[in-house]
LOTOR-662524 format. One record per residue: x, y negated, z of N, C-alpha, C in turn. Coordinates in steps of 0.2 Angstrom, whole numbers, padded with zeros to 4 digits, always signed. Layout:
N
XYZXYZXYZ/...
***
This chain:
235
+0344-0727+0385+0350-0727+0390+0356-0723+0387/+0361-0726+0387+0367-0722+0384+0370-0717+0389/+0374-0712+0386+0377-0707+0389+0381-0709+0395/+0384-0715+0395+0388-0717+0401+0383-0719+0406/+0377-0721+0405+0372-0723+0410+0368-0717+0413/+0369-0712+0410+0365-0706+0412+0367-0703+0419/+0363-0701+0423+0365-0699+0430+0369-0692+0429/+0374-0691+0433+0378-0685+0433+0373-0679+0434/+0374-0673+0430+0371-0667+0431+0372-0664+0438/+0368-0660+0441+0369-0657+0447+0375-0652+0446/+0378-0650+0452+0383-0645+0452+0380-0638+0451/+0382-0634+0446+0379-0627+0445+0378-0623+0451/+0373-0620+0452+0372-0615+0457+0371-0608+0454/+0372-0603+0458+0372-0596+0456+0368-0592+0461/+0366-0586+0459+0363-0581+0463+0368-0578+0468/+0367-0576+0474+0372-0574+0479+0376-0568+0476/+0373-0564+0472+0376-0558+0469+0380-0559+0463/+0380-0565+0460+0384-0567+0454+0392-0567+0456/+0396-0563+0453+0403-0563+0454+0406-0569+0450/+0405-0575+0452+0408-0581+0449+0412-0585+0454/+0417-0589+0452+0420-0593+0457+0416-0598+0460/+0410-0600+0457+0406-0605+0460+0403-0602+0467/+0403-0596+0468+0401-0593+0474+0406-0592+0479/+0412-0594+0478+0418-0593+0482+0420-0599+0486/+0421-0599+0492+0422-0604+0497+0429-0607+0495/+0433-0604+0491+0440-0606+0490+0440-0611+0483/+0434-0611+0480+0433-0615+0474+0430-0622+0476/+0433-0627+0474+0431-0634+0476+0430-0638+0470/+0424-0641+0470+0422-0645+0464+0426-0651+0464/+0427-0654+0458+0432-0659+0457+0429-0665+0452/+0427-0663+0446+0425-0669+0442+0421-0665+0436/+0418-0670+0432+0415-0667+0426+0419-0668+0420/+0420-0662+0416+0423-0662+0410+0419-0663+0404/+0421-0667+0399+0416-0669+0393+0413-0663+0390/+0417-0657+0389+0415-0651+0385+0413-0646+0390/+0416-0645+0396+0414-0640+0400+0409-0641+0406/+0408-0647+0407+0403-0649+0413+0407-0649+0419/+0404-0648+0425+0408-0648+0431+0414-0643+0431/+0419-0645+0434+0425-0641+0434+0428-0642+0441/+0432-0638+0444+0435-0638+0451+0441-0634+0451/+0444-0634+0457+0451-0631+0458+0450-0625+0463/+0455-0621+0463+0455-0615+0468+0460-0618+0474/+0458-0617+0480+0463-0619+0485+0469-0615+0486/+0469-0609+0484+0475-0604+0485+0478-0603+0478/+0475-0605+0473+0479-0604+0466+0478-0611+0462/+0482-0616+0465+0482-0622+0461+0485-0622+0454/+0489-0617+0453+0492-0616+0446+0486-0615+0440/+0480-0613+0442+0475-0612+0438+0472-0619+0435/+0474-0624+0438+0472-0631+0436+0464-0631+0437/+0461-0635+0433+0453-0636+0434+0450-0631+0429/+0444-0628+0432+0441-0623+0428+0433-0623+0431/+0429-0621+0426+0421-0621+0428+0420-0616+0434/+0414-0617+0437+0412-0613+0442+0410-0606+0440/+0409-0606+0433+0406-0599+0430+0412-0594+0429/+0418-0596+0430+0424-0592+0429+0423-0586+0434/+0425-0580+0431+0425-0573+0435+0429-0574+0441/+0427-0570+0446+0431-0570+0453+0438-0566+0452/+0442-0568+0457+0449-0564+0457+0449-0560+0463/+0455-0558+0465+0456-0553+0471+0456-0557+0477/+0456-0564+0477+0455-0567+0484+0448-0570+0485/+0443-0568+0481+0436-0570+0482+0434-0570+0489/+0431-0576+0491+0429-0576+0498+0422-0579+0498/+0416-0575+0499+0409-0578+0498+0408-0583+0502/+0404-0588+0500+0402-0594+0504+0398-0592+0509/+0399-0595+0515+0394-0593+0521+0396-0587+0525/+0402-0584+0523+0405-0578+0527+0412-0580+0529/+0413-0577+0535+0420-0578+0538+0425-0574+0534/+0431-0577+0533+0436-0573+0529+0439-0568+0534/+0439-0562+0533+0442-0557+0538+0450-0557+0537/+0454-0558+0542+0461-0557+0541+0463-0550+0540/+0469-0549+0537+0471-0543+0535+0472-0539+0542/+0475-0542+0547+0476-0538+0553+0470-0536+0557/+0465-0540+0556+0458-0539+0559+0455-0533+0556/+0456-0532+0549+0453-0527+0546+0456-0520+0547/+0463-0520+0549+0466-0514+0551+0465-0512+0558/+0462-0516+0562+0461-0514+0569+0467-0517+0573/+0467-0515+0579+0472-0517+0584+0479-0515+0582/+0483-0520+0582+0490-0518+0580+0494-0515+0586/+0498-0511+0584+0503-0507+0589+0509-0510+0588/+0513-0511+0594+0520-0513+0594+0524-0510+0588/+0528-0514+0585+0532-0511+0579+0539-0509+0581/+0541-0503+0580+0548-0501+0582+0553-0504+0577/+0558-0507+0580+0564-0510+0576+0570-0506+0578/+0574-0505+0573+0581-0502+0574+0585-0507+0579/+0588-0503+0583+0592-0507+0588+0598-0511+0585/+0599-0517+0587+0605-0521+0584+0610-0522+0590/+0609-0518+0595+0614-0520+0601+0621-0518+0599/+0626-0522+0601+0633-0520+0600+0635-0514+0602/+0640-0511+0599+0643-0504+0600+0648-0506+0606/+0649-0501+0611+0654-0502+0616+0659-0496+0615/+0665-0497+0614+0670-0492+0613+0672-0489+0620/+0672-0483+0621+0674-0480+0627+0681-0478+0627/+0684-0476+0633+0691-0475+0634+0693-0469+0629/+0688-0464+0628+0690-0459+0623+0690-0460+0616/+0688-0467+0614+0688-0469+0607+0681-0468+0604/+0676-0465+0607+0669-0464+0605+0666-0471+0605/+0661-0472+0601+0657-0478+0602+0650-0476+0604/+0646-0480+0607+0639-0479+0609+0636-0486+0610/+0629-0486+0608+0626-0493+0609+0624-0494+0616/+0624-0501+0617+0623-0503+0624+0616-0502+0626/+0611-0501+0622+0604-0499+0623+0602-0493+0619/+0598-0488+0622+0596-0482+0619+0589-0483+0617/+0587-0480+0611+0580-0480+0609+0579-0487+0605/+0573-0486+0601+0571-0492+0598+0568-0498+0602/+0569-0504+0599+0566-0510+0602+0559-0511+0600/+0554-0513+0605+0548-0514+0603+0546-0521+0603/+0543-0524+0598+0541-0531+0597+0533-0531+0599/+0532-0534+0605+0525-0535+0607+0522-0541+0605/+0516-0541+0604+0512-0547+0602+0512-0552+0607/+0513-0559+0606+0513-0564+0611+0506-0566+0611/+0504-0567+0618+0497-0570+0619+0496-0577+0616/+0491-0578+0612+0491-0585+0609+0488-0590+0614/+0485-0588+0620+0483-0592+0625+0488-0595+0629/+0494-0592+0629+0500-0594+0633+0502-0601+0631/+0505-0604+0636+0506-0611+0635+0513-0612+0634/+0515-0618+0630+0522-0620+0628+0523-0627+0631/+0528-0627+0634+0530-0634+0637+0534-0638+0633/+0532-0644+0632+0535-0649+0627+0537-0655+0632/+0542-0655+0636+0545-0660+0640+0539-0663+0644/+0535-0659+0648+0530-0661+0652+0523-0660+0649/+0523-0661+0642+0516-0660+0639+0515-0652+0637/+0510-0649+0638+0509-0642+0637+0503-0641+0632/+0503-0636+0628+0498-0634+0623+0499-0626+0622/+0493-0623+0621+0494-0616+0620+0497-0614+0613/+0500-0608+0612+0503-0606+0606+0498-0607+0600/+0491-0605+0602+0486-0605+0596+0486-0613+0594/+0485-0617+0599+0485-0624+0597+0491-0627+0593/+0497-0624+0595+0503-0626+0591+0503-0623+0584/+0500-0617+0583+0500-0614+0577+0495-0618+0572/+0489-0620+0575+0484-0624+0571+0487-0631+0569/+0491-0634+0574+0495-0640+0572+0499-0639+0566/+0503-0634+0566+0508-0632+0560+0504-0631+0554/+0498-0628+0554+0494-0626+0548+0491-0633+0546/+0489-0637+0550+0486-0643+0548+0491-0648+0544/+0497-0648+0547+0502-0652+0544+0504-0649+0538/+0504-0643+0537+0506-0640+0530+0500-0640+0525/+0494-0641+0527+0489-0641+0523+0486-0635+0521/+0488-0629+0525+0485-0623+0524+0479-0621+0528/+0478-0625+0533+0472-0623+0538+0466-0624+0534/+0461-0619+0535+0455-0619+0531+0449-0622+0536/+0447-0628+0534+0441-0631+0538+0435-0631+0534/+0430-0627+0537+0424-0625+0533+0419-0631+0533/+0416-0632+0527+0411-0637+0527+0404-0634+0529/+0400-0638+0533+0393-0635+0535+0390-0633+0529/+0387-0627+0530+0384-0623+0524+0378-0627+0521/+0375-0631+0524+0369-0634+0521+0371-0639+0516/+0378-0642+0517+0380-0647+0512+0384-0644+0506/+0385-0637+0506+0389-0634+0501+0385-0635+0494/+0389-0638+0489+0386-0639+0482+0382-0645+0482/+0382-0649+0487+0378-0655+0487+0382-0661+0484/+0378-0667+0484+0381-0673+0481+0379-0679+0486/+0384-0684+0486+0382-0690+0489+0381-0695+0483/+0375-0699+0484+0373-0703+0479+0374-0710+0481/+0378-0714+0478+0380-0721+0479+0375-0726+0475/+0371-0729+0478+0366-0733+0474+0367-0740+0475/+0369-0744+0470+0370-0752+0471+0364-0755+0472/+0364-0761+0475+0358-0765+0476+0355-0768+0470/+0359-0769+0465+0357-0771+0458+0354-0765+0454/+0348-0765+0453+0345-0759+0449+0348-0758+0442/+0351-0764+0439+0353-0763+0433+0360-0759+0432/+0363-0759+0438+0370-0755+0439+0369-0748+0440/+0373-0744+0437+0373-0737+0437+0375-0734+0444/+0371-0729+0446+0372-0726+0453+0378-0721+0451/+0381-0719+0457+0387-0714+0456+0386-0708+0461/+0387-0702+0458+0386-0696+0462+0393-0693+0464/+0394-0692+0470+0400-0689+0472+0399-0683+0475/+0403-0677+0473+0402-0671+0476+0404-0671+0484/+0400-0668+0488+0401-0668+0495+0407-0664+0496/+0409-0659+0493+0415-0655+0494+0421-0660+0493/+0421-0664+0488+0427-0668+0486+0427-0674+0492/+0422-0676+0494+0422-0681+0500+0424-0678+0506/+0422-0672+0508+0424-0668+0514+0432-0666+0514/+0434-0665+0508+0441-0663+0507+0445-0670+0509/+0443-0675+0507+0447-0682+0508+0446-0683+0516/+0440-0682+0519+0440-0683+0526+0444-0679+0530/+0445-0672+0528+0449-0668+0532+0456-0670+0531/+0458-0672+0525+0465-0675+0524+0467-0680+0529/+0462-0685+0529+0463-0691+0534+0463-0688+0541/+0459-0684+0543+0459-0681+0550+0466-0677+0551/+0468-0673+0547+0475-0670+0548+0480-0675+0548/+0481-0680+0544+0486-0684+0545+0486-0689+0551/+0480-0690+0554+0479-0693+0560+0482-0689+0566/+0480-0683+0565+0483-0678+0571+0490-0678+0571/+0493-0677+0565+0501-0677+0564+0504-0683+0567/+0501-0689+0565+0503-0695+0567+0503-0696+0575/+0497-0693+0578+0497-0693+0585+0502-0689+0588/+0504-0683+0586+0509-0679+0588+0516-0682+0588/+0517-0686+0582+0523-0689+0581+0524-0695+0586/+0519-0698+0587+0519-0704+0592+0521-0701+0599/+0517-0696+0601+0519-0693+0608+0526-0690+0609/+0529-0688+0603+0535-0685+0604+0541-0690+0602/+0539-0696+0600+0544-0700+0598+0549-0702+0603/+0556-0701+0602+0561-0702+0608+0562-0709+0609/+0561-0714+0605+0563-0721+0606+0557-0725+0608/+0551-0723+0609+0545-0727+0611+0545-0726+0619/+0543-0731+0622+0542-0731+0629+0535-0728+0630/+0533-0726+0636+0527-0723+0638+0521-0728+0636/+0523-0735+0638+0518-0740+0637+0516-0741+0629/+0522-0741+0625+0521-0741+0618+0517-0735+0615/+0518-0729+0618+0514-0723+0616+0507-0724+0617/+0505-0726+0623+0498-0727+0625+0495-0732+0621/+0498-0738+0619+0495-0743+0615+0494-0740+0608/+0499-0737+0605+0498-0734+0598+0493-0729+0598/+0492-0725+0604+0487-0719+0604+0480-0722+0604/+0479-0728+0607+0473-0731+0607+0470-0733+0600/+0475-0735+0596+0473-0736+0589+0471-0730+0585/+0475-0724+0587+0473-0718+0584+0466-0716+0586/+0465-0716+0593+0458-0714+0596+0453-0718+0593/+0454-0725+0591+0449-0729+0588+0447-0727+0581/+0452-0725+0578+0451-0722+0571+0447-0716+0571/+0448-0711+0576+0444-0705+0577+0437-0708+0578/+0436-0713+0582+0429-0715+0584+0426-0718+0578/+0429-0721+0573+0426-0724+0567+0424-0718+0562/+0428-0713+0563+0426-0707+0558+0421-0702+0561/+0419-0703+0567+0414-0698+0569+0408-0698+0565/+0406-0703+0561+0400-0702+0557+0401-0696+0552/+0407-0694+0550+0407-0688+0546+0407-0681+0550/+0406-0681+0556+0406-0675+0560+0400-0671+0557/+0395-0674+0554+0389-0670+0552+0391-0665+0546/+0397-0666+0543+0399-0662+0538+0403-0656+0540/+0406-0656+0546+0410-0650+0548+0405-0645+0551/+0407-0638+0549+0403-0633+0551+0405-0631+0559/+0411-0632+0560+0414-0630+0567+0414-0636+0571/+0412-0636+0577+0412-0642+0582+0419-0644+0584/+0424-0639+0584+0431-0640+0586+0435-0643+0581/+0432-0644+0574+0435-0647+0569+0434-0654+0569/+0429-0657+0572+0426-0663+0572+0430-0669+0575/+0429-0675+0573+0433-0681+0576+0430-0682+0583/+0435-0684+0587+0433-0685+0594+0435-0693+0596/+0431-0697+0597+0433-0704+0598+0436-0705+0605/+0433-0702+0610+0436-0703+0617+0438-0696+0620/+0444-0696+0623+0447-0690+0625+0447-0690+0633/+0442-0693+0636+0442-0693+0644+0446-0699+0646/+0449-0698+0652+0453-0704+0655+0460-0704+0653/+0463-0699+0649+0470-0698+0648+0472-0703+0643/
***
């Protein structure tokens, strides 16, 4: 059997205590290099191009299977931040000046569960932020832990043809990209100023059917809230 017909080697795995990129959830397997074996890319440092999972970790290392703690969570509850007053100065009859407001201005945190009105349609600020993150490609959608480092094997019916191994991480990345683009398309349809309500409903049905066709891949998602939903009730 020639090298071209040989099955692809498994993706390298490491002990949990090994400080290598292969143990980081930000490293994503990509392809096999002729000299280095499996190589992948970093989700937050794309300038590093493709490199093997045995590379040493950096300062953004995030162990697989653990939630990434946000900086503000690690620092505890945030207190309102005092800002210098930018109120205009009022000139008095005596020629002196004074600010219209005395003391610092406090910036309070906005409740993420509060609702935002979009011409009759509402969503929470948290949902709006998640939509922005998905559209920008910055949202992190975790793969179910049992599939991390796994492969999908495509076996042709003809035994003389070579099977193909596809890293599950690579497949999951493409599925998430399709999901995010469908969600953005859905929002654009709902907010389109030139479409009638009937046209929006008709096009929305096609998007919903796409979601239904992709529910097969829900098994790959760690969080249920990230999965595809084929039917959204009677709306």
